[in-house]
N, C-alpha and C positions, 0 to 999 in steps of 0.2 A: 668394849675395852678402853681402858684410858692411857693417855698420852701424857706421861710425867715429864717433866724439864726440869734440869736444875742447873742453874748457873753460878760459875766460881769465878766472880770478875777481879782481877785483880787491884781495881780503883775501889773494891768494896772493904768492909772491914774483915779482918785476918782472924783465921780460925784460931783458937789456942791449939795447944799442943792433944791437949783430951781429946776436941772436937775433930782436930785432923788424924786423931786414930781411930774415932768412929766413924767418920767418912770412909776412910779406906776400908774398915770393915765391913761395911754398907754396900761399897761398890763393889767387892769382891764377891759376897752375898748374889748381888745382882749378875754378876758375870757368870757364876756359878748355875744360877738358872736358865736364862738365855740371852738371846743377844742385847746388846749395851752399845749406843751410838757415843761415842768419846771425841769431844772436839778438843786438840789440846795443840801446843805450840811446839814444834820439831827444833832441836838443837840447831838447825841453820836457822830459825826465826821466822819459818814459814809456818801457815797454820796447816792441819790436818784432821777429818774428820773420818773416821772409823769405826767401823761397825765391826763388833768384836766381842768374844766369849772366851771363857774357860770351860763350859758344859761339854763334857766328852761325847754325849748325844750327837750335839750340831757338828763336833769337828770331823772331817773324814777320816774313814778307817786307817787309810794309808800315812796321814798325819798322827795319828791317834798312838797308833803301836809300829812304830819303825822298828824296821829289822836291825836297824846298824845303833851299836852302841852309842848313846851320845858323850860327850865331854863333859864334865861335872862344870858347869859354870859358876861362879862366884854369885852368890846371893846376895841382891841389894835391896834395901829398905826405900831405896830413893825412887825404884822404878816397878814396874809390873808386867809379866810377860801375858799377851793374850793371842788369841787365834783372830786373825783378821778374814773375817768371812768373805770379802769382797777377793781380797787379794791371794786368800786359801794360801796362808803361810802365817808362823808366827812372827810376832811383831813385839814392840815394848813400848812404853813410854811411861816419863817420869812423872810422877804422883805430882809434882809441885807445877807441872805445865798443863795442867788440866782447867779448860777456859768452861766447857758444858758437858753435862751429863743428859741423856735421853733414851728414856726405854720404854716398851710398851706393855701393859699388864695383860 
């Protein structure tokens, strides 16, 4: 297995709008495949490392098919909702707060 690591440092070169859209598509595809470790800065300024996914096979059945209807939330292009595999719950982070992405093939 290969351990791939991608750093998104604020002091580095900024991504163009096209590159940023490509990065978002790339990360979404990896989240759909399996666990991804994302390091990001929370709104309060603290750093958070989260192992997460959007792969329904990795999300517990209770969380995957809740019997209660959920309120429709306003979709935002600024954040993504993922399942936190360590906290066992849904979380989100802002795209522009990502510092590092890690996953294992």
